[in-house]
N, C-alpha and C positions, 0 to 999 in steps of 0.2 A: 394344407393347414397352415399357411403362412400369410398373414395379412401384412402387406407392405404399407406401413403408415406414411413414412416419407422415405425417399430413396436412401437406403443405407449404402454408402459409397465404399466399395472395396474392389479389389481385383476380380473377385468372384462375380460381382455385379456386372463389371465390364464385359466379362465373357458372356453373361446371360443376355445383356443388351445387344451385343453383336450378333448372337445367335437369333435373337428375336427379330433383328433387322433382316436377317437372311430368310427367315421363315414368315416374314411379314408380321402377322398378328398372332404368332404362336403364343399360347398362354404360358406365362412363366411366373415363378414365385407364388404359385397358388392364387394369383390374382388374375383371373382369367377373362379372356374375351373369346367369343365363339369364333371358330375358324372352319368354315365349311370345306376348305380345301383338304383338311386333315381327315374329314369324314369319320370322326370319332363318335361312337354311340355311347354317350355317357349314361350310366345307370345310377340309381340311388346308391350313393357311395357312403363315413366320416371321412368318408366314402367306404362302402362295404362294412360299415360298423354294426355294432350290436350293443345291447344293454344286458349285463349279467344280472341275475337275481340279487346277488350281493355285490354292490358296487364298491368293493373294498379299496380300489385305487383312487376313487374320487376324493377321498379325504386329503390326498396330497396336493390336489389341484386348486388353484385360485383363479379368479377372473380379474384381469387388469382392465379397468373400466374408466370411462370419462365420468367425472363427478356430476356433470350436467346430463341427466337422463331426460330424454325427450318426452316419452309417454309413460313408460313403465319402469319399475325398479329393475335394474340389470340390463336395460337395453343400450347401455353405453359400452358394453363389452367390446374390446378390440383385440385382446391377446390373452393367452393363458400364462401360467407360471407355476412353479413348484415350491412348496415350503421346505427349505433346507435348514431352517433355524426358526424359533418362534417369531423373530422379527426380521427374517431375511428371506426374500423370494429370489429364485433364479429364473431368468427369462431370456428371450432373444434380444440382442442389441438393437435390431431394427424396430423393435417395439418402443424403444425410447428414442424419440426424434431429437435431433440436435437442438432444435428451437424449443425443446421442452426441458432442457437441463436446468433452467433457472427456477426462480420462485413461482413463476406462472405454472410450470409443470407440477411443482409440489402441491399447488392448490387445486389443479384441475384433474388430477388422476387419483383414483382410489383403488385399493385391493380388496376384493370381496372373497372371504373364506367361509367354509362351513355351510354352503348352500348348494346342494345338488341341483335344484331347479333355480336357475339364475334369475327367474322372474318372481320368485317367492322369497320374501324376507321373513324368516322364521326366528324364533328365540335363539336358535343356534347360529344364525347368520352373523358374521363379524365384518364390519366395514372399517377398513384400516386406512389411515392417512400415511402419506409418504414422508419420510425424513430426508433421504438422499438417495442418489443413484450412483452406481459405479458401472461404467460402460467400458468394455474391454478395449475397443479400438481408440477410445479417448484417454485411456490410462496407460497405454504401452506405446513404445516406439517401434515395435516389431510387427509381426503379421496381424492382419485383421481377423477377427473371429466374432461370430454372431452370438455373443453371450453378454449378459448384463446382470447385475444384482440390484434389487430394490430393498433398501433398509427402511423399515417401518418405524413410525413414531412410538408405537406400543407393541408389545408382544401379542401374537395370536394365542388365544387360549387353546391349548392342545388337549383334546379329550380322547384321542385314539379312535374315535368313531366318525365324527364329522370333519375333524382336522387331525393331521399327524405330520411328522417330519419324515421326509423321504430320504433314505440313506443315499450317499453318493457312490458311484462306481468305485470299487476298491482294487480293480484289476483291469488290464486292457480288454477291450471288447474282442469277442471271438466271432469268427464267421459262422453264420447260421444259428446264432443264439435266437431263441424265441422271445419276442418283445411285444409290448403293448403300448399303444398311444391312447391317451385319454384327452378329450377336449370338447369344447362347445362349437366346433367349426361347422362349416356348411356340409349338408348331407349330399349335395351334388353340385356340379359346376353352376355357379350363379344361383344356387338354391338358398334356402333360408338357413340361418343359424339355429341350432337346436336349443331347446329349453333345458333339457337334461343331458349331461355328458354322454357321448358315445365312446365305445371302446373299439379298437381295431387291432388285431393280432398280426404282427409282421415278423419277417426273418431278417436278421442282420446280414448284410451282404459282405463278402470279403473285400478287403482293401483293394486287392487287385482288380476285382470286378467293378468296384466303385470308381477306381481311378481310370477305368476305361472310358468314362464319361468326361473326357478331357476338357470340354468346354465349360463344365460346371464344377468339377471336383477340385477341392483344396485339401491340404493335409489336416485342416481343422475340422473336417467333416466326416461323418459316417453316412451310409445310405442303407435304407431298409425298404423292403417290399415283399411281395409274394409272386414268384415267377409265374406260377400257373393261375394266379388270380389277381391281375393288375388293378382291379377295381378297389382293392384294399389300399387305402392311402389316407394321409392327413389332407386337410383342405383349408381354405381361407377361414380365419378366426381361430385356428388351432396354434398359430405361431406362439413360440415361447413355452408351449406346454411340454410335458414330459414324454420321453421314450423310455419306458421302464422295462428292464431286463433282469431276471433273477431277483426281483424285489428291490432293485436299485436304479438310480437315475443314471442312465448311460448317454442319453441324447436329449437335445432341445430342438423342438420343431423349428426348422429354419426356412426352407423353401422347397419347391417342387416344380416340375414341368407340367402344369395343369394339375388336375385332381384325378388320380387313377388312370393316367395316360399309359396305354400299353407300351412296354419297352423301357419305361423310365421309373426309377425308384424315387422315394422321397429323401431329402437330404436333411441331416440333423447335426448340430454341433456336438463334437466329441467331448463329453464332460470329463472323462478321465484325463485327457490332454491338458485340462485347465484346473486340475485339483489344487495345485500350488497357488495359482492366482485367486481361486475362490477362497482358500484358507487365509490368504493375506488380506483379502478385502471384505470378508463377511463379518469380521469382528467389529462391534459397534463401540466406539469410544466416546459416544455422545458429543461428537464434534470437538473434542478436546485434544489438543496436541500435547500428548504426554511427554514426548521427547523434549519439547520446549519447557515444560514444567520442571522436569528433572534438571535440565540445564540451568534454569533460573534458580532452582533450589541450591544447586552447586555454587552458583555465583554468590548467593546470599551468605553461604557459609564462609566465603572469603572476606566478607565485610567485617 
């Protein structure tokens, strides 16, 4: 479930690329190439997903899409995201390319909310324009993390049915929590993107087990999967979408080693680890530097 739009440069990526070189064309970051040497029998996977009768988690999901659609409404989808405030979407940093930070990116990308079928524009569908982006690795001098915020020009209308705000994790993740990923990603390796979101139920793995994947693991990550059913996984096109546990956003789809590859979990950004950063950056000050205004006001009182 992780579409790599442009190479998101980080230490984690270096590990992945090195491993990829060792295994020739081993499929990484959910952006796959077939590898006959691995002899993997891929089945219909979101991989291993399903659609519940009541898609009550779909209301939290948005499609991040190119404004220029080629044939149909919604066919510009390239990443998912979660509504965490009426005008703020959280997604993966690798969904926001470095060359898209400027005005061109603001004009070329839209966020689509309230539309379970991404090809159908209904009266409930909301097409939102972007005001600004905050990308973690571009705004900090510390570790890299695959997380970004999209601030919209206008608020999404929240009705609790087609759109809603997804609460953030309020406690550290626990091993073997039952979680669900929702997305419009591919149903199998190199397969089509779905029209309606698929759900897949996963188990949160322990940090110790996750860290055993030394070539891929970073402290910023969680991993999740189903040991007895590896077909259950996220896939290309699900990047940036939510990993929801106990009704809260615990993870952001980041990358995986193929889709549903036996022996490998999917990797997700640990939202709880970045709550402070999210809180500091999701406030919308309409582009105004209020600290500067206060300082100027103080200076005026001295005149």
